[in-house]
All heavy atoms as an XYZ file, in Angstrom:
681
protein
N     150.309    213.967     53.524
C     148.886    214.197     53.402
C     148.126    212.941     53.675
O     148.503    211.874     53.352
C     148.581    214.634     51.957
C     147.145    214.946     51.658
S     146.810    215.775     50.167
C     146.826    214.389     49.086
N     146.997    213.132     54.367
C     146.119    211.964     54.709
C     144.753    212.205     54.031
O     144.248    213.378     54.015
C     145.987    211.805     56.180
C     147.303    211.395     56.811
C     147.112    211.095     58.244
C     148.439    210.675     58.824
N     148.347    209.896     60.066
N     144.165    211.136     53.642
C     142.812    211.246     52.936
C     141.900    210.232     53.665
O     142.268    209.156     54.038
C     142.966    210.873     51.469
C     141.647    210.849     50.759
C     143.916    211.823     50.830
N     140.658    210.714     53.855
C     139.574    209.842     54.320
C     138.413    209.815     53.449
O     138.217    210.712     52.698
N     137.698    208.735     53.413
C     136.486    208.576     52.631
C     135.235    208.434     53.627
O     135.298    207.601     54.479
C     136.583    207.402     51.726
C     137.724    207.546     50.752
C     135.310    207.132     50.961
C     138.006    206.350     49.895
N     134.316    209.258     53.339
C     133.096    209.174     54.127
C     131.867    208.696     53.323
O     131.710    208.966     52.194
N     131.056    207.922     54.031
C     129.818    207.358     53.414
C     128.799    207.124     54.434
O     129.156    206.640     55.589
C     130.175    205.986     52.764
C     129.093    205.302     52.050
C     128.647    205.728     50.833
C     128.414    204.310     52.732
C     127.619    205.027     50.230
C     127.331    203.638     52.158
C     126.945    204.075     50.822
N     127.587    207.495     54.201
C     126.536    207.195     55.166
C     125.194    207.090     54.485
O     124.954    207.717     53.438
C     126.420    208.352     56.149
C     125.589    207.984     57.397
O     125.801    206.917     57.919
O     124.723    208.824     57.733
N     124.327    206.238     55.000
C     122.997    205.947     54.367
C     121.956    205.879     55.464
O     122.285    205.268     56.480
C     122.985    204.611     53.575
C     121.614    204.268     53.044
C     124.033    204.673     52.492
N     120.839    206.467     55.294
C     119.687    206.349     56.167
C     118.395    206.233     55.301
O     118.299    206.992     54.280
C     119.556    207.515     57.109
C     120.596    207.656     58.158
N     120.575    206.891     59.323
C     121.780    208.325     58.268
C     121.668    207.111     60.077
N     122.402    207.988     59.438
N     117.451    205.440     55.726
C     116.236    205.367     54.943
C     115.353    206.613     55.229
O     115.417    207.214     56.309
C     115.533    204.081     55.499
C     116.038    203.929     56.909
C     117.437    204.491     56.797
N     114.516    206.880     54.270
C     113.478    208.004     54.485
C     112.404    207.524     55.411
O     112.092    206.361     55.464
C     112.823    208.429     53.138
C     113.707    209.310     52.312
C     114.286    208.824     51.199
C     113.835    210.652     52.666
C     115.131    209.671     50.368
C     114.685    211.492     51.863
C     115.266    210.988     50.743
N     111.838    208.455     56.218
C     110.736    208.076     57.053
C     109.811    209.346     57.146
O     110.205    210.497     57.260
C     111.323    207.818     58.479
C     110.238    207.465     59.446
C     110.779    206.942     60.748
C     109.710    206.263     61.537
N     109.388    206.799     62.762
N     108.514    209.027     57.099
C     107.447    210.061     57.186
C     107.518    210.664     58.657
O     107.885    210.008     59.582
C     106.108    209.485     56.961
C     105.028    210.453     56.748
C     104.633    210.444     55.304
C     103.404    211.334     55.161
N     103.591    212.308     54.140
N     107.099    211.889     58.693
C     107.011    212.616     59.984
C     108.312    212.688     60.754
O     108.382    212.547     61.955
C     105.916    211.980     60.880
C     104.537    212.048     60.222
O     104.227    213.082     59.599
O     103.818    211.052     60.347
N     109.406    212.979     60.023
C     110.718    213.190     60.634
C     111.345    214.336     59.882
O     111.203    214.501     58.727
C     111.479    211.886     60.461
C     112.835    211.950     61.195
C     113.146    210.622     61.835
N     114.591    210.661     62.048
C     115.100    210.666     63.245
N     114.422    210.639     64.311
N     116.413    210.758     63.426
N     112.116    215.183     60.645
C     112.808    216.244     60.040
C     113.919    215.765     59.029
O     114.636    214.854     59.312
C     113.430    217.200     61.032
C     112.467    217.918     61.894
O     111.365    218.227     61.460
N     112.824    218.222     63.113
N     113.973    216.505     57.879
C     115.067    216.182     56.936
C     116.175    217.229     57.263
O     115.997    218.462     57.036
C     114.562    216.352     55.547
C     115.651    216.124     54.460
C     116.301    214.797     54.509
C     115.054    216.385     53.013
N     117.339    216.766     57.687
C     118.514    217.583     58.116
C     119.634    217.218     57.120
O     120.009    216.032     57.092
C     118.927    217.364     59.555
C     117.723    217.465     60.472
C     120.075    218.388     59.928
C     117.181    218.888     60.641
N     120.205    218.173     56.404
C     121.406    217.919     55.576
C     122.391    219.018     55.857
O     122.067    220.160     55.676
C     121.011    217.822     54.123
C     120.075    216.746     53.718
C     119.696    216.833     52.255
C     120.842    215.391     53.923
N     123.568    218.654     56.262
C     124.563    219.640     56.569
C     124.230    220.631     57.676
O     124.617    221.749     57.738
N     123.343    220.122     58.639
C     122.965    220.904     59.755
C     121.808    221.850     59.448
O     121.376    222.651     60.294
N     121.231    221.802     58.234
C     120.219    222.616     57.849
C     118.885    221.813     57.645
O     118.926    220.805     56.992
C     120.457    223.356     56.525
C     121.733    224.281     56.731
C     119.249    224.197     55.987
C     122.274    224.842     55.475
N     117.874    222.289     58.309
C     116.531    221.610     58.139
C     115.863    221.999     56.798
O     115.832    223.201     56.496
C     115.586    221.884     59.261
C     114.268    221.125     59.136
C     113.395    221.292     60.365
O     113.828    221.498     61.472
N     112.084    221.133     60.144
N     115.521    220.986     56.012
C     114.937    221.200     54.703
C     113.445    220.793     54.790
O     113.175    219.690     55.305
C     115.662    220.417     53.599
C     117.100    220.888     53.618
C     114.990    220.494     52.289
C     118.063    220.081     52.766
N     112.575    221.704     54.409
C     111.155    221.358     54.448
C     110.847    220.309     53.386
O     111.094    220.502     52.175
C     110.303    222.649     54.164
C     110.424    223.679     55.217
C     110.040    223.229     56.594
O     109.001    222.489     56.726
O     110.669    223.576     57.573
N     110.378    219.164     53.843
C     110.011    218.074     52.987
C     109.169    217.130     53.874
O     109.199    217.062     55.028
C     111.282    217.336     52.490
C     111.058    216.305     51.435
C     110.496    216.684     50.235
C     111.335    215.017     51.630
C     110.306    215.782     49.253
C     111.024    214.045     50.684
C     110.567    214.388     49.434
O     110.314    213.554     48.506
N     108.310    216.375     53.140
C     107.350    215.489     53.886
C     108.060    214.280     54.535
O     107.531    213.641     55.408
C     106.258    215.047     52.911
C     106.684    214.228     51.736
C     105.619    213.810     50.794
O     104.675    213.128     51.204
O     105.766    214.189     49.633
N     109.244    213.951     54.063
C     110.001    212.883     54.682
C     111.329    213.397     55.274
O     111.867    214.374     54.789
C     110.333    211.770     53.601
C     109.209    211.070     53.016
C     108.530    211.463     51.981
C     108.740    209.980     53.757
C     107.437    210.812     51.444
C     107.626    209.282     53.259
C     107.012    209.684     52.108
N     111.782    212.655     56.239
C     113.068    212.958     56.795
C     113.874    211.701     56.732
O     113.469    210.685     56.035
N     115.042    211.623     57.373
C     115.845    210.460     57.355
C     115.745    209.820     58.679
O     115.800    210.504     59.747
C     117.271    210.772     56.969
C     117.454    211.337     55.578
C     118.849    211.834     55.328
C     117.124    210.222     54.597
N     115.712    208.583     58.734
C     115.568    207.788     59.974
C     116.876    207.316     60.490
O     117.707    206.795     59.677
C     114.638    206.543     59.760
C     114.514    205.802     61.019
C     113.664    206.215     62.103
C     115.143    204.549     61.162
C     113.537    205.435     63.219
C     114.995    203.798     62.332
C     114.184    204.306     63.325
O     114.049    203.543     64.491
N     117.166    207.586     61.808
C     118.400    207.108     62.364
C     118.321    207.417     63.859
O     117.460    208.002     64.398
N     119.399    206.996     64.564
C     119.415    207.140     66.026
C     119.631    208.627     66.395
O     119.014    209.109     67.263
C     120.601    206.313     66.555
C     120.679    206.319     68.030
N     119.751    205.732     68.874
C     121.550    206.906     68.867
C     120.015    205.921     70.122
N     121.130    206.633     70.198
N     120.540    209.297     65.642
C     120.704    210.727     65.862
C     119.667    211.476     65.005
O     118.642    210.917     64.637
C     122.150    211.145     65.491
O     122.356    210.961     64.086
N     120.083    212.685     64.442
C     119.181    213.422     63.524
C     119.321    212.810     62.097
O     118.621    213.318     61.221
C     119.431    214.875     63.614
C     120.906    215.222     63.163
O     121.634    214.344     62.739
O     121.182    216.452     63.191
N     120.232    211.826     61.896
C     120.395    211.169     60.617
C     120.841    212.080     59.455
O     120.465    211.887     58.308
C     119.083    210.416     60.214
N     121.652    213.047     59.818
C     122.215    213.968     58.824
C     123.281    213.340     57.992
O     124.460    213.285     58.410
C     122.704    215.208     59.585
C     123.280    216.294     58.614
O     123.637    216.010     57.486
O     123.422    217.468     59.142
N     122.980    212.682     56.864
C     123.926    211.930     56.099
C     125.082    212.692     55.602
O     126.151    212.128     55.506
C     123.188    211.168     54.907
C     122.310    210.097     55.444
C     122.561    212.089     53.969
N     124.877    213.970     55.285
C     126.004    214.802     54.821
C     127.043    214.982     55.907
O     128.285    214.756     55.667
C     125.473    216.113     54.328
C     126.485    217.142     53.847
C     127.232    216.610     52.706
C     125.854    218.397     53.489
N     126.543    215.325     57.068
C     127.507    215.538     58.163
C     128.130    214.253     58.688
O     129.318    214.190     58.970
C     126.759    216.274     59.356
O     126.176    217.492     58.884
C     127.693    216.580     60.524
N     127.351    213.174     58.620
C     127.884    211.825     59.048
C     128.997    211.449     58.037
O     130.076    210.896     58.494
C     126.805    210.739     59.055
C     125.824    211.014     60.144
N     124.829    210.115     60.419
C     125.680    211.961     61.093
C     124.102    210.531     61.437
N     124.614    211.658     61.850
N     128.823    211.611     56.775
C     129.835    211.270     55.796
C     131.093    212.093     55.961
O     132.228    211.631     55.883
C     129.298    211.431     54.312
N     130.919    213.432     56.282
C     132.061    214.265     56.548
C     132.834    213.799     57.800
O     134.084    213.755     57.744
C     131.570    215.671     56.693
C     132.667    216.750     57.031
C     133.736    216.789     56.033
C     132.004    218.127     57.277
N     132.094    213.535     58.819
C     132.779    213.022     60.054
C     133.523    211.638     59.764
O     134.661    211.462     60.248
C     131.763    212.790     61.215
C     131.193    214.033     61.727
S     130.197    213.816     63.258
C     128.795    212.960     62.591
N     132.921    210.776     59.034
C     133.609    209.546     58.728
C     134.862    209.774     57.850
O     135.900    209.140     58.096
C     132.648    208.602     57.957
C     132.111    207.568     58.837
O     132.583    207.299     59.952
O     131.144    206.845     58.408
N     134.802    210.718     57.017
C     136.016    211.096     56.188
C     137.152    211.636     57.069
O     138.251    211.270     56.953
C     135.637    212.084     55.084
N     136.767    212.504     57.939
C     137.782    213.101     58.903
C     138.329    212.025     59.760
O     139.629    211.927     59.902
C     137.170    214.209     59.733
C     136.761    215.418     58.830
C     138.140    214.623     60.853
C     135.900    216.433     59.485
N     137.500    211.239     60.392
C     138.052    210.111     61.179
C     138.880    209.155     60.457
O     139.885    208.711     60.980
C     136.838    209.412     61.981
C     136.069    210.265     62.968
C     134.781    209.588     63.326
C     136.877    210.495     64.250
N     138.476    208.828     59.276
C     139.275    207.918     58.474
C     140.676    208.488     58.178
O     141.675    207.814     58.246
N     140.734    209.749     57.819
C     141.984    210.422     57.568
C     142.930    210.437     58.839
O     144.118    210.329     58.738
C     141.718    211.792     57.038
N     142.306    210.500     59.942
C     143.004    210.493     61.206
C     143.428    209.054     61.657
O     144.215    208.936     62.609
C     142.181    211.080     62.320
C     141.856    212.630     62.237
C     140.845    212.979     63.221
C     143.093    213.403     62.243
N     142.830    208.016     60.993
C     143.087    206.698     61.368
C     142.296    206.452     62.775
O     142.892    205.679     63.574
N     141.222    207.063     62.953
C     140.557    207.035     64.245
C     139.214    206.325     64.221
O     138.314    206.669     64.955
C     140.387    208.450     64.769
N     139.107    205.321     63.377
C     137.816    204.557     63.301
C     136.747    205.316     62.513
O     137.006    206.024     61.604
N     135.516    205.071     62.940
C     134.407    205.764     62.265
C     133.403    206.249     63.322
O     133.566    206.086     64.531
C     133.723    204.766     61.311
C     133.025    203.577     62.026
O     132.818    203.568     63.251
O     132.831    202.529     61.294
N     132.288    206.894     62.819
C     131.381    207.519     63.724
C     130.663    206.511     64.638
O     130.305    206.822     65.733
C     130.411    208.453     63.102
C     129.518    207.755     62.058
C     131.075    209.560     62.418
C     128.390    208.645     61.457
N     130.471    205.297     64.165
C     129.827    204.212     64.943
C     130.660    203.842     66.160
O     130.118    203.497     67.214
N     131.959    203.956     66.053
C     132.810    203.703     67.186
C     132.777    204.828     68.249
O     132.826    204.594     69.388
C     134.252    203.489     66.730
C     134.428    202.157     65.961
C     135.807    202.049     65.336
O     136.110    202.808     64.409
N     136.607    201.183     65.856
N     132.710    206.046     67.727
C     132.748    207.211     68.593
C     131.395    207.554     69.138
O     131.344    208.035     70.296
C     133.324    208.409     67.877
C     134.799    208.257     67.539
N     135.812    208.810     68.345
C     135.402    207.666     66.526
C     136.972    208.480     67.887
N     136.753    207.829     66.730
N     130.396    207.254     68.419
C     129.009    207.676     68.783
C     128.024    206.495     68.521
O     127.197    206.591     67.598
C     128.529    208.914     68.059
C     129.566    210.017     67.974
C     130.178    210.363     66.783
C     129.958    210.670     69.138
C     131.188    211.333     66.749
C     130.865    211.694     69.142
C     131.493    212.051     67.899
N     128.175    205.421     69.289
C     127.342    204.222     68.968
C     125.862    204.427     69.068
O     125.386    205.178     69.914
C     127.838    203.262     70.060
C     128.611    203.997     71.048
C     128.981    205.308     70.484
N     125.167    203.717     68.176
C     123.712    203.946     68.074
C     122.954    203.227     69.150
O     121.721    203.330     69.309
C     123.141    203.535     66.657
C     123.368    202.056     66.333
O     123.833    201.316     67.238
O     122.992    201.699     65.269
N     123.641    202.472     70.031
C     122.955    201.943     71.186
C     123.214    202.690     72.450
O     122.822    202.309     73.550
C     123.372    200.429     71.357
C     124.876    200.258     71.592
O     125.624    201.272     71.499
O     125.280    199.054     71.910
N     123.869    203.851     72.296
C     124.079    204.769     73.455
C     122.992    205.809     73.505
O     122.859    206.601     72.595
C     125.432    205.345     73.346
C     125.865    206.133     74.627
O     125.014    206.593     75.310
O     127.135    206.241     74.815
N     122.100    205.788     74.552
C     121.068    206.746     74.595
C     121.410    208.213     74.579
O     120.690    209.066     74.255
C     120.291    206.393     75.896
C     121.136    205.385     76.651
C     122.206    204.936     75.691
N     122.658    208.584     74.939
C     123.028    210.003     74.950
C     123.087    210.615     73.541
O     123.104    211.790     73.347
C     124.363    210.191     75.659
C     125.628    209.635     74.907
C     126.912    210.055     75.656
O     127.054    211.113     76.099
N     127.757    208.948     75.691
N     123.102    209.711     72.540
C     123.179    210.168     71.193
C     121.801    210.111     70.476
O     121.746    210.484     69.275
C     124.208    209.351     70.349
C     125.572    209.571     70.985
C     126.277    208.368     71.378
C     126.175    210.713     71.142
C     127.484    208.482     72.020
C     127.445    210.835     71.768
C     128.061    209.713     72.161
O     129.325    209.758     72.725
N     120.764    209.728     71.197
C     119.424    209.571     70.607
C     118.976    211.049     70.171
O     118.976    211.996     70.966
C     118.461    209.064     71.646
C     117.062    208.921     71.127
C     117.039    207.621     70.268
N     115.753    207.444     69.699
C     115.554    206.940     68.504
N     116.603    206.605     67.768
N     114.363    206.869     68.043
N     118.696    211.218     68.876
C     118.205    212.504     68.291
C     119.122    213.584     68.443
O     118.687    214.808     68.275
C     116.850    212.775     68.838
C     115.705    211.845     68.465
O     115.724    211.298     67.360
O     114.866    211.567     69.295
N     120.426    213.364     68.698
C     121.419    214.474     68.878
C     121.610    215.174     67.574
O     121.579    214.555     66.466
C     122.723    213.920     69.476
C     123.586    215.073     69.946
C     123.396    212.993     68.468
C     124.753    214.641     70.783
N     121.854    216.403     67.607
C     122.187    217.271     66.454
C     123.628    216.869     66.027
O     124.654    216.904     66.759
C     122.231    218.705     66.941
C     122.459    219.723     65.805
O     123.195    219.366     64.807
O     122.034    220.832     65.975
N     123.751    216.449     64.767
C     124.996    215.919     64.256
C     126.047    217.022     64.176
O     127.265    216.721     64.172
C     124.810    215.338     62.850
O     124.097    214.154     62.942
N     125.648    218.324     64.260
C     126.652    219.339     64.318
C     127.389    219.339     65.637
O     128.617    219.692     65.698
C     126.028    220.728     64.075
C     125.342    220.797     62.663
S     126.384    220.359     61.263
C     127.322    221.848     61.192
N     126.770    218.888     66.665
C     127.458    218.708     67.930
C     128.512    217.610     67.808
O     129.624    217.755     68.335
C     126.439    218.339     69.067
C     125.497    219.552     69.330
C     127.113    217.903     70.372
C     124.318    219.234     70.228
N     128.163    216.560     67.148
C     129.066    215.441     66.922
C     130.258    215.902     66.073
O     131.360    215.499     66.347
C     128.374    214.268     66.381
C     127.127    213.645     67.150
C     126.547    212.513     66.388
C     127.571    213.290     68.552
N     129.947    216.613     64.993
C     130.982    217.131     64.159
C     131.979    217.984     64.982
O     133.211    217.953     64.723
C     130.378    217.987     63.041
C     131.394    218.616     62.054
C     132.263    217.530     61.369
C     130.614    219.394     60.965
N     131.449    218.787     65.896
C     132.371    219.609     66.738
C     133.307    218.762     67.531
O     134.471    219.092     67.703
C     131.492    220.490     67.703
C     132.344    221.537     68.459
O     133.117    222.263     67.787
O     132.260    221.508     69.697
N     132.737    217.618     68.053
C     133.611    216.695     68.803
C     134.638    216.044     67.933
O     135.813    215.890     68.296
C     132.798    215.590     69.436
C     131.834    216.214     70.537
C     131.026    215.175     71.221
N     130.043    215.762     72.067
C     129.045    215.178     72.751
N     128.931    213.818     72.518
N     128.231    215.782     73.457
N     134.313    215.763     66.719
C     135.279    215.144     65.707
C     136.338    216.275     65.406
O     137.503    215.957     65.294
C     134.614    214.621     64.513
C     135.568    214.311     63.328
C     133.773    213.415     64.745
N     135.876    217.438     65.244
C     136.770    218.531     64.950
C     137.868    218.731     66.038
O     139.005    218.935     65.859
C     135.962    219.807     64.665
C     136.862    221.076     64.371
N     137.026    222.112     65.220
C     137.619    221.329     63.303
C     137.804    222.974     64.691
N     138.220    222.539     63.498
N     137.347    218.653     67.322
C     138.237    218.751     68.447
C     139.219    217.601     68.453
O     140.458    217.829     68.717
C     137.429    218.696     69.807
O     136.601    219.824     69.923
N     138.822    216.419     68.159
C     139.782    215.318     68.075
C     140.776    215.538     66.939
O     142.006    215.288     67.147
C     139.026    214.040     67.761
C     139.794    212.758     67.546
C     140.566    212.355     68.836
C     138.944    211.657     67.060
N     140.300    216.058     65.851
C     141.244    216.354     64.709
C     142.322    217.334     65.119
O     143.474    217.269     64.799
C     140.451    216.915     63.560
C     141.295    217.243     62.277
S     140.292    217.875     60.945
C     139.959    219.483     61.547
N     141.879    218.426     65.844
C     142.877    219.447     66.323
C     143.868    218.852     67.269
O     145.062    219.216     67.213
C     142.132    220.564     66.978
C     141.343    221.452     65.909
C     140.817    222.713     66.410
C     140.329    222.841     67.767
N     139.595    224.042     68.139
N     143.442    217.884     68.076
C     144.355    217.274     69.046
C     145.390    216.372     68.308
O     146.578    216.377     68.674
C     143.579    216.401     70.041
C     142.867    217.175     71.046
C     142.104    216.263     72.006
C     141.162    216.973     72.933
N     140.374    216.162     73.713
N     144.958    215.737     67.241
C     145.880    214.854     66.564
C     146.742    215.675     65.554
O     147.747    215.208     65.133
C     145.117    213.769     65.761
C     144.562    212.744     66.685
C     144.137    211.533     65.949
C     143.800    210.425     66.924
N     144.460    209.132     66.622
Protein backbone atom coordinates (compact mmCIF):
# COMPACT_ATOMS: atom_id res chain seq x y z
CA UNK A 1 0.00 0.00 0.00
CA UNK A 2 1.22 3.49 -0.83
CA UNK A 3 0.11 6.71 0.82
CA UNK A 4 0.42 10.30 -0.34
CA UNK A 5 -0.20 13.56 1.45
CA UNK A 6 -1.65 16.53 -0.37
CA UNK A 7 -1.53 20.18 0.63
CA UNK A 8 -2.28 23.38 -1.24
CA UNK A 9 -2.79 27.04 -0.36
CA UNK A 10 -3.94 30.03 -2.41
CA UNK A 11 -4.82 33.53 -1.18
CA UNK A 12 -8.32 34.95 -1.58
CA UNK A 13 -8.84 37.53 -4.31
CA UNK A 14 -11.80 39.75 -5.13
CA UNK A 15 -13.49 39.32 -8.54
CA UNK A 16 -12.33 35.76 -9.07
CA UNK A 17 -14.38 32.54 -9.14
CA UNK A 18 -14.24 30.32 -6.06
CA UNK A 19 -13.80 26.73 -7.28
CA UNK A 20 -13.59 23.83 -4.82
CA UNK A 21 -13.57 20.24 -6.02
CA UNK A 22 -14.49 21.38 -9.51
CA UNK A 23 -17.62 23.17 -8.31
CA UNK A 24 -18.07 26.93 -8.53
CA UNK A 25 -19.29 28.38 -5.25
CA UNK A 26 -21.01 31.75 -5.24
CA UNK A 27 -18.92 34.04 -3.07
CA UNK A 28 -17.50 37.53 -3.37
CA UNK A 29 -13.92 36.20 -3.27
CA UNK A 30 -12.22 33.45 -5.17
CA UNK A 31 -8.78 31.94 -4.86
CA UNK A 32 -5.85 33.45 -6.71
CA UNK A 33 -3.51 31.20 -8.66
CA UNK A 34 -2.12 30.42 -12.08
CA UNK A 35 -4.81 27.84 -12.81
CA UNK A 36 -8.33 28.03 -11.38
CA UNK A 37 -6.72 27.70 -7.89
CA UNK A 38 -8.97 24.81 -6.82
CA UNK A 39 -7.16 23.96 -3.56
CA UNK A 40 -9.21 20.82 -2.93
CA UNK A 41 -8.38 19.30 -6.31
CA UNK A 42 -4.75 20.44 -6.09
CA UNK A 43 -4.33 18.74 -2.70
CA UNK A 44 -5.89 15.55 -4.07
CA UNK A 45 -3.55 15.59 -7.08
CA UNK A 46 -0.54 16.14 -4.82
CA UNK A 47 -1.59 13.19 -2.65
CA UNK A 48 -1.96 10.90 -5.67
CA UNK A 49 1.36 12.01 -7.17
CA UNK A 50 3.06 11.58 -3.79
CA UNK A 51 1.72 8.04 -3.42
CA UNK A 52 3.04 7.28 -6.91
CA UNK A 53 6.45 8.77 -6.08
CA UNK A 54 5.90 11.05 -9.07
CA UNK A 55 6.73 14.48 -7.66
CA UNK A 56 4.07 17.15 -7.20
CA UNK A 57 1.70 19.24 -9.29
CA UNK A 58 4.27 22.02 -9.64
CA UNK A 59 6.57 19.63 -11.49
CA UNK A 60 3.83 18.34 -13.78
CA UNK A 61 1.96 21.62 -14.33
CA UNK A 62 4.42 24.50 -13.69
CA UNK A 63 2.94 27.91 -12.96
CA UNK A 64 5.29 29.57 -15.45
CA UNK A 65 3.84 27.53 -18.34
CA UNK A 66 1.17 29.57 -20.16
CA UNK A 67 -0.77 26.45 -21.22
CA UNK A 68 -1.92 26.06 -17.60
CA UNK A 69 -3.10 29.67 -17.17
CA UNK A 70 -6.67 29.60 -15.77
CA UNK A 71 -6.99 25.89 -16.66
CA UNK A 72 -9.77 23.88 -15.05
CA UNK A 73 -8.11 21.74 -12.37
CA UNK A 74 -10.42 18.85 -13.24
CA UNK A 75 -8.53 18.59 -16.54
CA UNK A 76 -5.29 18.36 -14.60
CA UNK A 77 -6.82 15.76 -12.26
CA UNK A 78 -7.75 13.69 -15.31
CA UNK A 79 -4.11 13.78 -16.44
CA UNK A 80 -2.95 12.71 -12.96
CA UNK A 81 -5.52 9.93 -13.03
CA UNK A 82 -4.17 8.73 -16.38
CA UNK A 83 -0.65 8.68 -14.95
CA UNK A 84 -1.90 6.73 -11.94
CA UNK A 85 -3.53 4.11 -14.17
CA UNK A 86 -0.28 3.72 -16.15
CA UNK A 87 1.77 3.18 -12.99
